[in-house]
C-alpha positions as CSV (number, residue, x, y, z in Angstrom):
1,M,-4.2,91.4,-34.6
2,K,-6.2,89.1,-36.3
3,Q,-9.3,87.5,-34.6
4,F,-9.3,83.7,-35.2
5,T,-12.7,82.4,-35.3
6,R,-12.8,78.5,-33.7
7,R,-12.4,76.8,-37.1
8,E,-9.3,78.7,-37.8
9,A,-7.6,78.2,-34.5
10,L,-8.4,74.2,-34.7
11,K,-7.1,74.4,-38.4
12,L,-3.7,76.4,-37.3
13,T,-3.3,74.4,-33.8
14,A,-3.3,70.9,-36.7
15,A,-0.7,72.8,-38.6
16,G,1.9,73.6,-35.2
17,G,0.4,77.6,-36.0
18,L,0.4,79.6,-32.9
19,V,-2.9,80.9,-31.5
20,A,-3.2,84.3,-30.6
21,G,-6.6,85.2,-28.7
22,G,-6.8,81.4,-28.2
23,S,-8.5,79.0,-25.5
24,L,-7.4,79.5,-22.1
25,A,-6.9,75.7,-22.0
26,M,-4.5,75.5,-25.1
27,P,-1.3,76.8,-22.4
28,G,-2.6,73.3,-20.2
29,I,-2.9,71.1,-23.2
30,V,1.1,72.4,-24.6
31,R,2.4,71.3,-21.6
32,A,1.1,68.0,-20.9
33,A,1.7,67.2,-24.6
34,S,5.6,68.3,-24.4
35,Y,5.9,66.2,-20.8
36,P,7.8,64.0,-20.0
37,T,11.2,65.3,-22.0
38,R,13.8,64.2,-19.8
39,P,14.3,61.0,-16.9
40,I,12.4,61.3,-14.4
41,N,13.3,60.3,-10.8
42,V,12.0,58.3,-8.3
43,I,12.8,58.5,-4.7
44,V,12.5,55.9,-2.6
45,P,13.2,56.8,1.1
46,F,14.5,53.1,1.8
47,A,18.0,51.7,1.6
48,T,18.4,49.2,-1.3
49,G,17.2,45.7,-1.2
50,G,14.1,46.2,0.4
51,Y,10.7,45.7,-0.6
52,N,9.9,49.5,-2.3
53,D,13.6,49.4,-3.8
54,R,12.7,45.9,-5.1
55,L,9.5,47.1,-6.8
56,S,11.2,50.7,-8.2
57,R,13.7,48.8,-10.1
58,A,11.2,45.7,-11.2
59,F,8.4,48.3,-12.3
60,A,10.5,50.8,-14.1
61,P,11.0,48.9,-17.4
62,Y,7.7,49.1,-17.8
63,L,6.8,52.7,-16.6
64,E,9.5,53.6,-18.7
65,K,7.5,52.1,-22.1
66,E,4.8,54.1,-20.9
67,L,6.5,57.5,-20.3
68,G,8.6,57.0,-22.9
69,Q,11.6,58.3,-20.6
70,P,14.4,56.6,-18.4
71,L,13.3,56.5,-14.8
72,V,16.5,57.0,-12.3
73,I,15.9,55.0,-9.1
74,I,17.3,57.4,-6.2
75,N,17.8,55.7,-2.4
76,K,17.4,58.2,0.0
77,P,16.8,56.4,3.7
78,G,16.8,58.2,6.8
79,A,14.6,59.3,9.7
80,G,11.9,56.8,9.6
81,T,11.8,57.9,5.9
82,Q,11.3,61.5,6.5
83,L,14.3,62.5,5.1
84,G,13.9,60.8,1.7
85,H,9.9,62.1,2.1
86,T,10.5,65.5,3.3
87,Y,13.1,65.5,-0.4
88,A,11.1,64.5,-3.1
89,L,8.2,67.4,-1.0
90,Q,11.1,69.8,-1.9
91,Q,11.4,69.2,-5.8
92,P,9.7,71.3,-8.2
93,N,6.1,71.0,-8.6
94,D,6.7,69.1,-12.7
95,G,6.8,65.7,-12.6
96,Y,10.4,64.9,-12.8
97,T,9.8,63.1,-9.2
98,I,7.9,60.4,-8.0
99,L,8.0,58.7,-4.7
100,C,7.5,54.7,-4.3
101,T,7.5,54.4,-0.8
102,S,5.9,52.6,2.3
103,A,3.2,55.7,2.4
104,S,1.4,54.1,5.5
105,P,2.6,53.4,8.4
106,Y,6.0,55.5,7.8
107,I,4.4,59.0,6.8
108,P,1.8,59.1,9.7
109,L,4.7,57.9,11.8
110,T,6.9,60.3,11.1
111,V,3.9,63.0,11.2
112,L,2.8,61.5,14.9
113,L,6.1,60.9,16.3
114,Q,9.0,62.9,14.5
115,Q,7.3,66.1,13.9
116,A,7.9,65.8,10.0
117,P,7.7,69.4,8.7
118,Y,4.7,67.8,6.3
119,K,1.2,66.6,6.7
120,N,-0.3,63.6,5.2
121,E,-2.4,65.2,3.2
122,D,0.9,66.5,1.3
123,F,1.3,63.7,-0.5
124,W,-1.3,62.0,-3.2
125,M,-1.5,58.4,-3.6
126,I,-1.7,57.2,-7.5
127,N,-1.7,53.1,-6.5
128,L,-1.0,51.5,-3.6
129,P,-0.6,47.8,-5.1
130,S,0.7,46.2,-1.9
131,R,-0.9,45.7,0.8
132,D,0.1,44.2,3.9
133,Y,-1.0,42.8,7.0
134,T,0.3,41.9,10.2
135,L,0.8,38.4,10.7
136,A,1.5,36.3,14.1
137,A,3.2,33.5,12.9
138,T,5.8,30.9,14.6
139,S,9.0,28.6,13.5
140,S,6.7,25.5,11.7
141,D,9.1,23.1,13.9
142,S,7.3,24.8,17.1
143,S,4.8,23.1,19.1
144,I,2.2,25.8,18.8
145,K,-0.5,24.2,16.6
146,D,-2.8,27.7,16.5
147,F,-3.3,31.2,17.8
148,K,-5.7,30.3,20.3
149,Q,-3.0,27.7,22.1
150,V,-0.9,31.2,21.9
151,I,-3.1,33.0,23.8
152,D,-4.5,30.7,26.4
153,M,-0.5,30.1,27.3
154,L,0.3,33.7,27.6
155,K,-3.3,34.1,29.9
156,K,-1.8,31.6,32.2
157,D,1.6,33.0,32.1
158,P,2.5,36.1,30.2
159,S,6.1,35.4,30.1
160,S,5.5,31.8,28.6
161,L,6.2,33.0,25.3
162,S,8.8,35.0,23.5
163,I,7.4,37.5,21.7
164,G,9.5,38.7,18.5
165,V,7.8,42.6,17.1
166,Q,9.7,45.5,15.6
167,P,8.6,48.8,18.0
168,A,6.7,51.8,17.2
169,S,4.8,49.7,14.4
170,A,1.6,48.7,13.1
171,D,2.6,45.0,13.9
172,Y,3.1,46.7,17.7
173,A,-0.5,47.7,18.2
174,N,-1.9,45.1,16.7
175,M,0.1,42.7,18.9
176,V,-0.8,45.3,22.0
177,L,-4.7,45.9,21.0
178,T,-5.3,42.0,20.9
179,M,-3.9,41.4,24.4
180,Q,-5.8,44.0,26.0
181,A,-8.8,42.6,24.0
182,V,-8.2,39.3,25.8
183,G,-7.7,40.7,29.0
184,I,-3.9,40.3,29.3
185,D,-1.6,42.6,30.8
186,P,0.5,43.9,27.4
187,T,3.7,45.4,30.0
188,K,4.1,41.2,31.8
189,L,4.8,40.3,28.0
190,R,8.4,39.1,27.0
191,V,9.1,41.3,24.4
192,V,11.9,40.7,21.9
193,T,12.2,43.9,19.7
194,Y,13.9,44.1,16.4
195,D,15.3,46.5,14.7
196,G,12.9,46.2,11.3
197,G,10.7,43.8,9.6
198,G,13.7,41.9,8.5
199,P,15.2,40.6,11.4
200,A,12.1,39.9,13.1
201,R,10.8,37.2,10.6
202,N,14.5,35.7,10.4
203,A,14.2,35.7,14.6
204,T,10.7,33.8,14.3
205,A,11.4,31.4,11.2
206,G,14.7,30.2,13.1
207,A,12.8,29.9,16.7
208,Q,14.9,32.5,18.1
209,V,11.7,33.9,19.3
210,D,8.6,31.7,19.9
211,V,6.0,33.7,18.2
212,G,6.4,37.1,15.8
213,F,4.0,39.9,15.0
214,V,5.4,41.2,11.6
215,G,4.2,42.0,8.1
216,G,3.2,39.2,6.1
217,E,4.4,40.0,2.5
218,G,7.6,39.4,3.9
219,F,7.3,35.9,4.8
220,I,6.4,34.7,1.7
221,P,10.2,33.2,1.0
222,L,10.2,32.0,4.1
223,K,6.8,29.8,4.0
224,T,8.4,26.8,4.3
225,K,9.9,27.9,7.4
226,I,7.1,29.4,9.5
227,K,3.8,28.3,10.5
228,P,0.9,31.1,10.4
229,L,-1.3,31.7,13.2
230,A,-3.5,34.6,12.3
231,I,-3.1,37.4,9.6
232,Y,-4.7,40.8,11.1
233,A,-7.0,41.4,8.0
234,A,-10.7,41.6,7.4
235,E,-10.6,38.9,4.2
236,T,-8.6,36.3,3.2
237,V,-5.4,37.5,1.8
238,S,-4.8,36.6,-1.9
239,W,-0.9,36.0,-1.1
240,F,-1.0,34.0,2.1
241,P,-4.6,32.3,1.8
242,E,-3.5,29.5,4.2
243,A,-2.7,32.4,7.1
244,P,-5.8,32.2,9.8
245,L,-7.7,35.5,10.3
246,I,-7.4,37.3,13.6
247,S,-11.3,36.9,13.7
248,A,-11.3,32.7,12.7
249,S,-9.6,32.4,16.6
250,G,-13.0,34.0,17.8
251,I,-10.8,37.1,19.3
252,K,-12.6,41.1,18.6
253,T,-10.2,43.8,18.3
254,D,-9.3,46.4,16.2
255,M,-6.7,46.5,14.0
256,V,-3.8,48.6,12.1
257,E,-3.4,47.9,8.6
258,G,0.2,47.5,8.0
259,S,2.8,48.6,5.3
260,Q,1.1,50.4,2.1
261,R,3.5,50.3,-0.6
262,G,3.1,51.9,-3.6
263,W,3.2,54.9,-6.4
264,A,2.8,58.8,-4.9
265,V,3.4,62.1,-5.8
266,S,3.1,66.0,-4.0
267,A,-0.4,66.7,-3.8
268,K,1.0,70.3,-5.0
269,L,1.4,68.5,-8.3
270,K,-2.0,67.2,-9.1
271,A,-3.6,71.0,-8.2
272,E,-0.7,72.9,-10.1
273,A,-0.4,70.7,-13.2
274,P,-3.3,68.4,-13.6
275,D,-2.4,67.3,-17.1
276,V,1.3,66.7,-16.2
277,Y,0.2,64.8,-13.2
278,K,-2.6,62.7,-15.3
279,T,0.0,61.8,-17.9
280,I,1.9,59.8,-14.9
281,E,-1.4,58.7,-13.3
282,N,-2.5,57.2,-16.6
283,A,1.0,55.7,-17.6
284,V,1.1,53.9,-13.9
285,S,-2.4,52.7,-14.8
286,K,-1.2,50.7,-17.9
287,A,2.0,49.5,-16.7
288,S,0.1,48.0,-13.9
289,Q,-2.2,46.3,-16.4
290,D,0.5,45.2,-18.8
291,P,0.1,41.6,-18.5
292,K,4.1,41.3,-18.5
293,A,4.5,43.8,-15.8
294,V,2.0,41.4,-13.7
295,E,3.9,38.6,-14.8
296,A,7.1,40.0,-14.1
297,L,6.7,41.5,-10.8
298,K,4.5,38.4,-9.6
299,L,7.6,36.0,-10.1
300,Q,9.5,38.2,-7.6
301,D,6.6,38.6,-5.4
302,L,5.9,42.1,-5.8
303,A,2.4,43.3,-6.4
304,T,1.0,45.5,-9.8
305,T,-3.0,45.2,-8.7
306,W,-4.4,48.6,-9.7
307,Y,-6.6,50.1,-7.1
308,G,-6.1,54.0,-8.3
309,P,-6.3,57.2,-6.9
310,E,-9.4,57.2,-5.0
311,A,-8.9,54.0,-3.1
312,S,-5.3,54.2,-2.5
313,N,-6.0,57.4,-1.2
314,K,-8.9,56.1,1.3
315,A,-6.8,53.5,2.6
316,F,-4.1,55.6,3.3
317,L,-5.8,58.5,5.0
318,D,-8.1,56.1,6.8
319,N,-4.9,54.2,8.0
320,A,-3.4,57.1,9.4
321,A,-6.6,57.8,11.1
322,K,-6.7,54.7,13.3
323,M,-2.9,55.6,13.6
324,A,-3.5,58.9,15.4
325,R,-6.0,57.0,17.5
326,Y,-3.5,55.0,18.8
327,V,-0.4,57.1,18.8
328,D,0.2,56.7,22.9
329,L,0.9,52.5,22.0
330,L,2.9,53.8,19.0
331,K,5.1,55.9,21.3
332,S,5.1,53.4,24.3
């Protein structure tokens, strides 16, 4: 067998020839160059109509442009996202399965409360552009003026106000942590629970409850119908700048970040097919920063901010660790 020099090998490669006895890096280059060759499935572990479903469909045309293949949106709701997340991990690690999900709080919740057959570390976040925070709010017609008034009323009589919240959620944990921080017994509160953030927001805007503790992003279409009292974020939130920070009320409380939504793959894909993974990461990055994509998604109140894998994974795992710290609150 003829032994090729490096220069001869490069010439053959450029001409489409086959390199014998060549570089170990060649198989990886070939795989990257040939991916993708068919449609890519996007698994959304929620029913149609929710934030992740809308994000996946609105972002798809721009990601398709970068990948050169169509995206097929597959909704796999069930068991608090466990069904969809498990299904995604069961697929081959070949780059033809991507997740569009609320990584936090749902992955940690299913791990902590439902004995899910996976770990937080089994997922790799490409980008989590949507960072939601708990918003304490009341109806726009309410006589409640600010969060301090809420706390003062509850201190005098914990049952004086009805509180709407979704159980086993970051919002519930934040509500309880706040009450504990100011010396109010959470078990004496008049709490009304809802099966999801949407019903809890509608109940707040419609004055069916006095105060709601719910993810703030979902309140954006209801801005004219609510009065923001306190948002559980460290800094002013760009998409709701008029919402006072919880720290402005003078309350020192720990807090759990709400939904962290966006794009992810299995950690095994990144480890076993780094060239394919890099193609997906670059495509998500370019699409996220495409001015047309930014403008189109902004009109639908959807986020495209490019944080990148390192920042997204750190935010996800940090919040998962905090949720594990307060697992007893979530169980209650």
